C-alpha positions as CSV (number, residue, x, y, z in Angstrom):
1,X,-2.5,-6.7,32.0
2,X,-4.4,-3.8,33.4
3,X,-6.9,-2.2,30.9
4,X,-7.8,0.8,32.7
5,X,-6.6,4.4,33.2
6,X,-7.7,7.5,35.2
7,X,-7.9,10.9,33.2
8,X,-9.5,14.1,34.9
9,X,-10.4,11.8,38.1
10,X,-12.5,9.8,35.7
11,X,-11.8,6.2,35.5
12,X,-11.9,4.4,32.2
13,X,-12.0,0.6,32.0
14,X,-11.7,-1.4,28.9
15,X,-12.9,-5.1,28.5
16,X,-10.5,-6.2,25.7
17,X,-7.4,-5.3,24.1
18,X,-9.4,-5.0,20.9
19,X,-11.5,-2.5,22.5
20,X,-8.3,-0.8,23.6
21,X,-7.0,-0.6,20.1
22,X,-10.1,0.7,18.5
23,X,-10.6,3.4,21.2
24,X,-7.3,4.6,20.9
25,X,-7.3,5.1,17.0
26,X,-7.5,8.7,15.7
27,X,-10.9,9.5,14.6
28,X,-12.3,7.6,11.5
29,X,-15.7,7.6,10.1
30,X,-15.3,3.8,9.7
31,X,-14.8,3.1,13.2
32,X,-17.7,5.3,14.3
33,X,-19.9,3.5,11.6
34,X,-18.9,0.1,13.2
35,X,-19.8,1.3,16.6
36,X,-16.2,1.1,18.3
37,X,-14.6,4.4,18.3
38,X,-14.0,6.3,21.5
39,X,-17.0,8.3,22.5
40,X,-15.0,11.4,22.9
41,X,-11.3,12.9,22.9
42,X,-10.6,12.1,26.7
43,X,-11.9,8.2,26.4
44,X,-9.4,8.2,23.2
45,X,-6.6,9.6,25.7
46,X,-7.4,7.0,28.3
47,X,-7.1,4.1,25.8
48,X,-3.8,5.5,24.7
49,X,-2.5,5.6,28.0
50,X,-3.6,1.9,28.3
51,X,-2.2,1.0,25.1
52,X,1.2,2.8,25.8
53,X,1.6,0.4,28.9
54,X,0.7,-2.9,27.1
55,X,3.9,-5.0,25.9
56,X,4.3,-6.3,22.5
57,X,4.1,-9.8,23.8
58,X,0.3,-8.9,25.4
59,X,-0.4,-7.9,21.7
60,X,0.8,-11.2,20.1
61,X,-1.3,-13.2,22.7
62,X,-4.3,-10.9,21.9
63,X,-4.7,-10.8,18.2
64,X,-7.6,-8.9,16.6
65,X,-9.3,-12.1,15.5
66,X,-8.7,-15.2,17.4
67,X,-6.5,-17.8,16.0
68,X,-9.2,-20.6,16.3
69,X,-11.5,-18.7,13.4
70,X,-9.0,-16.9,11.1
71,X,-6.2,-18.4,8.8
72,X,-4.5,-15.0,8.6
73,X,-4.0,-14.9,12.3
74,X,-2.8,-18.8,12.1
75,X,-0.3,-17.9,9.2
76,X,1.0,-14.7,11.2
77,X,1.8,-16.6,14.2
78,X,3.2,-19.7,12.6
79,X,5.5,-17.8,10.4
80,X,6.9,-15.3,13.0
81,X,10.7,-15.1,13.1
82,X,11.2,-16.0,17.0
83,X,14.6,-14.7,17.5
84,X,13.5,-11.0,16.2
85,X,10.4,-11.3,18.0
86,X,12.7,-12.3,21.1
87,X,14.7,-8.7,20.6
88,X,11.4,-6.7,21.4
89,X,8.8,-8.8,23.0
90,X,9.5,-7.1,26.5
91,X,9.1,-3.4,25.1
92,X,5.9,-1.6,26.1
93,X,4.1,-0.1,22.9
94,X,5.2,3.5,24.4
95,X,8.9,2.2,24.4
96,X,8.6,0.7,21.1
97,X,7.5,4.0,19.9
98,X,10.5,5.9,21.3
99,X,12.9,3.3,20.0
100,X,11.7,3.5,16.5
101,X,12.1,7.4,16.9
102,X,15.4,7.3,18.4
103,X,18.0,8.8,16.1
104,X,20.4,5.8,17.1
105,X,17.9,3.6,15.4
106,X,18.5,3.3,11.5
107,X,16.6,1.5,8.7
108,X,18.8,-1.6,9.1
109,X,17.9,-2.0,13.0
110,X,14.1,-1.7,12.2
111,X,14.6,-4.2,9.6
112,X,16.2,-6.7,11.7
113,X,13.1,-6.8,13.9
114,X,10.5,-6.5,11.3
115,X,10.1,-10.3,10.8
116,X,9.4,-10.5,14.5
117,X,6.3,-7.9,14.4
118,X,2.9,-9.2,14.4
119,X,0.4,-6.8,12.6
120,X,-1.1,-5.7,15.7
121,X,2.3,-4.6,16.8
122,X,2.5,-2.2,13.8
123,X,-0.9,-0.9,14.1
124,X,-0.7,-0.4,17.9
125,X,2.4,1.7,17.8
126,X,1.0,3.8,14.8
127,X,-1.9,5.0,17.1
128,X,0.4,6.5,19.3
129,X,2.4,8.5,16.8
130,X,1.8,11.8,15.2
131,X,1.9,12.4,11.6
132,X,5.3,13.6,11.6
133,X,6.4,10.6,13.9
134,X,4.9,8.4,11.1
135,X,6.7,10.0,8.5
136,X,10.1,10.1,10.4
137,X,10.0,6.2,10.8
138,X,8.9,5.3,7.3
139,X,11.6,7.6,6.1
140,X,14.2,5.4,7.7
141,X,12.9,2.0,6.3
142,X,14.1,1.0,2.8
143,X,12.6,-1.7,1.2
144,X,14.5,-2.7,-2.0
145,X,12.7,-5.1,-4.5
146,X,13.4,-6.1,-8.1
147,X,11.4,-7.2,-11.1
148,X,12.3,-5.7,-14.4
149,X,13.9,-2.5,-12.5
150,X,14.7,-1.6,-8.9
151,X,12.5,-0.1,-6.5
152,X,13.0,1.2,-3.0
153,X,16.5,2.5,-3.6
154,X,17.4,5.9,-1.4
155,X,16.6,9.2,-3.2
156,X,13.7,7.6,-5.5
157,X,10.3,8.1,-6.1
158,X,8.3,5.7,-8.7
159,X,4.8,5.7,-10.2
160,X,2.2,3.5,-11.6
161,X,0.8,4.5,-15.0
162,X,-2.9,3.7,-14.9
163,X,-4.1,4.1,-18.5
164,X,-7.7,2.7,-17.7
165,X,-10.5,2.5,-20.2
166,X,-14.0,2.3,-19.7
167,X,-14.4,-0.2,-22.7
168,X,-11.0,-1.7,-22.5
169,X,-10.2,-0.3,-25.9
170,X,-6.5,-1.3,-26.5
171,X,-5.5,1.4,-28.7
172,X,-7.1,3.9,-25.9
173,X,-5.2,2.1,-23.2
174,X,-1.9,2.2,-25.4
175,X,-2.3,6.0,-26.0
176,X,-2.8,6.8,-22.3
177,X,0.3,4.6,-21.5
178,X,2.7,6.4,-23.9
179,X,1.5,9.9,-22.8
180,X,2.3,8.7,-19.0
181,X,5.4,7.5,-20.2
182,X,6.3,10.7,-22.0
183,X,5.9,12.4,-18.6
184,X,8.5,10.3,-17.1
185,X,5.6,8.1,-15.5
186,X,5.5,4.6,-15.1
187,X,8.4,3.0,-13.6
188,X,6.7,0.9,-11.1
189,X,4.2,-0.5,-13.2
190,X,2.0,-0.2,-16.2
191,X,-1.2,-1.3,-14.5
192,X,-4.6,-1.6,-15.8
193,X,-7.9,-2.0,-14.0
194,X,-9.9,-3.8,-16.6
195,X,-13.5,-3.0,-17.4
196,X,-14.0,-6.9,-18.4
197,X,-12.7,-9.6,-16.0
198,X,-11.9,-12.5,-18.4
199,X,-8.7,-14.2,-19.2
200,X,-9.0,-13.3,-22.9
201,X,-9.2,-9.6,-22.3
202,X,-6.4,-9.7,-19.7
203,X,-4.1,-11.6,-22.2
204,X,-4.9,-9.2,-25.0
205,X,-4.1,-6.0,-22.8
206,X,-0.8,-7.7,-21.6
207,X,0.4,-8.9,-24.8
208,X,-0.4,-5.2,-26.4
209,X,1.5,-3.4,-23.7
210,X,4.4,-5.8,-23.8
211,X,4.8,-5.2,-27.2
212,X,5.2,-1.3,-27.2
213,X,7.5,-2.0,-24.0
214,X,9.8,-4.1,-25.7
215,X,9.8,-2.1,-28.8
216,X,10.9,0.9,-26.9
217,X,13.5,-0.8,-24.8
218,X,11.3,0.5,-21.8
219,X,12.6,-1.0,-18.3
220,X,9.4,-1.6,-16.2
221,X,6.6,-3.8,-15.6
222,X,3.2,-4.7,-16.9
223,X,0.0,-6.0,-14.9
224,X,-3.7,-6.2,-15.5
225,X,-5.5,-5.8,-12.4
226,X,-7.9,-8.7,-13.0
227,X,-9.1,-11.3,-10.4
228,X,-6.2,-13.5,-9.6
229,X,-8.0,-16.7,-10.9
230,X,-8.5,-14.6,-14.1
231,X,-4.8,-13.8,-14.4
232,X,-4.0,-17.6,-13.8
233,X,-6.0,-18.5,-16.7
234,X,-4.6,-15.9,-18.9
235,X,-1.1,-17.6,-18.0
236,X,-2.2,-20.7,-19.3
237,X,-3.2,-18.7,-22.6
238,X,0.6,-18.0,-22.8
239,X,0.6,-14.2,-22.4
240,X,3.5,-12.4,-20.9
241,X,2.6,-11.2,-17.2
242,X,5.3,-9.4,-15.3
243,X,3.1,-8.9,-12.2
244,X,0.4,-10.8,-10.6
245,X,-2.3,-9.0,-8.9
246,X,-4.8,-9.1,-5.9
247,X,-6.9,-7.1,-3.6
248,X,-6.5,-8.0,-0.1
249,X,-8.3,-7.9,3.0
250,X,-7.2,-8.3,6.7
251,X,-9.5,-11.2,7.7
252,X,-10.3,-14.7,6.5
253,X,-13.9,-13.6,5.9
254,X,-12.9,-10.6,4.1
255,X,-10.5,-12.4,1.7
256,X,-13.6,-14.8,1.2
257,X,-15.6,-12.1,0.1
258,X,-12.7,-11.3,-2.5
259,X,-13.0,-14.9,-3.8
260,X,-9.4,-15.6,-2.4
261,X,-7.8,-17.6,0.4
262,X,-4.0,-18.2,1.6
263,X,-4.2,-21.3,-0.7
264,X,-5.2,-19.7,-3.7
265,X,-2.6,-16.8,-3.3
266,X,0.1,-19.6,-2.7
267,X,-0.9,-21.2,-5.7
268,X,-1.1,-18.0,-7.9
269,X,2.4,-17.1,-6.6
270,X,4.0,-20.7,-7.5
271,X,2.7,-20.1,-10.9
272,X,4.1,-16.7,-11.2
273,X,7.4,-17.9,-10.2
274,X,7.3,-20.6,-12.9
275,X,5.6,-18.7,-15.8
276,X,5.8,-14.8,-15.1
277,X,8.0,-13.0,-17.4
278,X,10.0,-10.5,-15.0
279,X,13.4,-10.7,-14.5
280,X,13.7,-10.3,-10.8
281,X,12.4,-12.2,-7.9
282,X,9.5,-10.2,-6.9
283,X,6.7,-10.9,-8.9
284,X,3.4,-10.1,-6.9
285,X,1.4,-6.9,-6.6
286,X,-1.3,-6.5,-3.8
287,X,-3.7,-3.4,-2.9
288,X,-5.5,-2.8,0.2
289,X,-7.3,0.1,1.7
290,X,-8.7,1.0,5.0
291,X,-12.5,0.0,5.4
292,X,-12.3,-3.1,3.3
293,X,-13.2,-5.5,5.9
294,X,-16.1,-3.6,7.4
295,X,-17.6,-3.0,3.9
296,X,-18.2,-6.7,3.7
297,X,-19.1,-7.1,7.3
298,X,-16.1,-9.1,8.0
299,X,-14.1,-6.8,10.4
300,X,-14.9,-9.1,13.7
301,X,-15.2,-5.7,15.6
302,X,-11.6,-4.7,15.0
303,X,-10.7,-1.2,14.0
304,X,-9.8,-0.5,10.4
305,X,-6.1,0.5,11.0
306,X,-5.6,-2.8,12.9
307,X,-7.3,-4.6,10.0
308,X,-5.2,-2.7,7.3
309,X,-2.0,-3.8,9.0
310,X,-3.3,-7.6,8.8
311,X,-3.3,-6.9,5.3
312,X,0.3,-6.3,5.1
313,X,0.9,-9.3,7.5
314,X,-0.7,-11.2,4.6
315,X,1.3,-9.9,1.6
316,X,4.7,-10.2,3.3
317,X,4.4,-14.0,2.9
318,X,4.8,-13.4,-1.0
319,X,8.1,-10.9,-1.0
320,X,5.9,-8.5,-3.3
321,X,7.4,-6.0,-5.7
322,X,4.5,-3.6,-5.2
323,X,1.8,-3.0,-2.2
324,X,-0.5,-0.3,-2.4
325,X,-2.9,1.4,-0.2
326,X,-5.8,3.0,-2.1
327,X,-6.2,5.5,0.8
328,X,-9.4,7.4,-0.1
329,X,-11.2,4.9,-2.7
330,X,-13.6,3.2,-0.5
331,X,-15.2,6.5,0.3
332,X,-16.5,8.8,3.1
333,X,-18.4,6.0,5.1
334,X,-14.7,4.9,5.9
335,X,-12.6,7.9,5.6
336,X,-14.6,10.9,6.0
337,X,-12.5,14.2,4.8
338,X,-9.1,15.5,4.1
339,X,-7.7,14.9,7.6
340,X,-8.8,11.4,7.8
341,X,-7.5,10.3,4.6
342,X,-4.0,12.0,5.1
343,X,-3.7,10.6,8.3
344,X,-4.7,7.0,6.8
345,X,-2.0,7.5,4.0
346,X,0.7,8.1,6.3
347,X,-0.6,5.3,8.7
348,X,-0.8,2.7,5.9
349,X,2.7,3.7,4.4
350,X,4.2,3.7,8.1
351,X,2.7,0.3,8.7
352,X,3.6,-1.4,5.8
353,X,7.1,-0.4,5.6
354,X,7.4,-1.6,9.4
355,X,6.6,-5.1,8.2
356,X,9.0,-4.7,5.4
357,X,7.1,-4.0,2.4
358,X,7.7,-2.0,-0.6
359,X,4.7,0.6,0.1
360,X,3.2,2.8,-2.5
361,X,0.1,4.9,-2.1
362,X,-2.8,6.0,-4.3
363,X,-3.3,9.4,-2.7
364,X,-7.0,9.8,-3.9
365,X,-10.6,10.4,-3.1
366,X,-14.3,9.9,-4.2
367,X,-16.3,12.6,-5.3
368,X,-18.6,12.6,-2.4
369,X,-15.8,13.0,0.2
370,X,-14.9,16.0,1.8
371,X,-11.2,16.4,0.4
372,X,-9.8,19.5,-1.7
373,X,-7.2,19.1,-4.6
374,X,-4.8,21.3,-2.3
375,X,-5.2,18.7,0.5
376,X,-4.7,15.8,-2.2
377,X,-1.7,17.6,-3.3
378,X,-0.4,17.9,0.3
379,X,-0.7,14.4,0.8
380,X,1.6,13.5,-2.0
381,X,4.2,15.8,-1.1
382,X,4.1,14.3,2.7
383,X,4.1,10.7,1.3
384,X,7.4,11.4,-1.1
385,X,9.2,13.0,2.0
386,X,8.1,9.9,4.1
387,X,10.0,7.7,1.5
388,X,6.8,6.4,-0.4
389,X,8.0,4.0,-2.8
390,X,5.8,5.1,-5.5
391,X,2.4,6.8,-6.2
392,X,-0.4,6.6,-9.0
393,X,-0.3,8.6,-12.2
394,X,-3.3,9.0,-14.9
395,X,-4.2,11.5,-17.3
396,X,-5.2,14.9,-15.3
397,X,-5.5,12.8,-12.2
398,X,-9.2,12.0,-13.0
399,X,-10.0,8.3,-13.6
400,X,-12.8,8.0,-16.2
401,X,-13.5,4.5,-15.6
402,X,-13.3,4.2,-11.6
403,X,-14.5,7.9,-11.3
404,X,-12.3,9.1,-8.7
405,X,-9.6,11.8,-8.2
406,X,-6.0,10.7,-7.8
407,X,-2.4,11.9,-9.0
408,X,-1.8,13.0,-12.8
409,X,1.1,12.4,-14.9
410,X,2.1,16.0,-14.4
411,X,2.1,15.7,-10.5
412,X,4.9,13.0,-10.5
413,X,7.8,15.0,-12.3
414,X,6.7,18.1,-9.8
415,X,6.6,16.0,-6.8
416,X,10.1,14.5,-7.8
417,X,11.7,17.9,-8.0
418,X,10.2,19.3,-4.8
419,X,11.5,16.3,-2.8
420,X,15.0,16.0,-4.8
421,X,13.8,12.5,-6.0
422,X,14.2,10.6,-9.2
423,X,12.7,7.5,-10.9
424,X,14.4,3.9,-10.7
425,X,18.0,4.0,-12.0
426,X,17.2,1.8,-15.0
427,X,14.0,4.1,-16.0
428,X,15.9,7.4,-15.4
429,X,18.7,6.4,-17.9
430,X,16.0,5.3,-20.3
431,X,14.4,8.6,-19.9
432,X,17.6,10.2,-20.7
433,X,18.4,8.2,-23.7
434,X,14.7,9.1,-25.2
435,X,14.9,12.9,-24.6
436,X,12.1,12.9,-22.0
437,X,14.2,14.1,-19.0
438,X,17.6,15.8,-19.0
439,X,19.0,14.8,-15.4
440,X,16.1,16.3,-13.0
441,X,14.6,18.6,-15.5
442,X,12.1,17.9,-18.9
443,X,13.9,17.1,-21.9
444,X,12.9,18.4,-25.4
445,X,10.7,15.4,-25.8
446,X,9.0,15.6,-22.2
447,X,5.1,15.4,-22.6
448,X,5.1,14.1,-26.3
449,X,3.6,10.7,-26.6
450,X,5.2,10.1,-30.2
451,X,8.4,9.7,-28.6
452,X,7.1,6.3,-27.5
453,X,6.9,4.4,-30.7
454,X,3.8,2.2,-31.5
455,X,4.4,-1.8,-31.8
């Protein structure tokens, strides 16, 4: 395994596979902050030349965080599908990129090798791809899941209604939810970020949402994004819960900062399979974001793209219904501007799909990042074109509780029409029945929250 390359008569040598991975990464402010980024574009080219000639077996043998100190590394190693791995282990990263992009390789063939890929393999090939490469492969990868409706089918784009309220006022949450539904949003989930992280508040919000959805026969799912331990206590109170949520990190120490472990998520998954109220088999919801491990000093010297891929290696253990990268939420310390946020959104979507997950994206930015509204709208269209399973949706795209810019209720039907996509089949039929949509056009009750009856 040679970790050296010559560019313009200058020889570049790298001490570890981890250093190659970090320096091959496209520019990210988080990698600069961590002190692991390439010094300049030429060193980045040299690192990519080395990376392209590493084999997938080299990457398996050199995980980003050593086996001995990280439970995620151990979990990936023990759960890898050996027959799927055997089909690709001999390929170099460069050859793997060419295979993924080949017009002869469809989504079914990619899914057949997916269980044999480690997160590091997904991250490595991602670093050799252009934005269009990432979109091309992502669009091939169909991941179909079911809870109360069916996500991930071809030609579909779903959305999460995010009716947050700064004081968890239930009436305010329900009004925002009804407005979102009237704009044809919400077929992925009605997901509330709570201001109060208690089991009682979680149960109250879920019960109120459940009553409105049932009264209107609305085929979607609900979730309150409190800590997983809080949601488990809410289940013990007897409340309805279609999906259970948790944010994930790409290292054991990062997950400890979130107050979770593999054992805890295993327990939560088991509890949801017994007590959850969704009809389908996929009952978990996870969120991630580049930079989360670095923000808690839990990155172990690894770059943020590789650590993000490791989040997806963790998530796939649970056959989730939703996985969402909140791509610009952590701030410009990790993704500085529009180009970096756009790149990260396409990277995360690609890596998640490659590893077999139903990937969505919160295309967003904090107010101190250098990203324009036009750049944000561009990213939404790029993601939809790449086959993104779902996007966020909230009033005017401005979250009054979390204070960041995201996707508005108005954006979702616009992006669907631009890219020729529809909601989930069950939700599509319901929108037609309610007069909210007429095929792919707004119906006579479009945008009228009164069409959604109060409980």
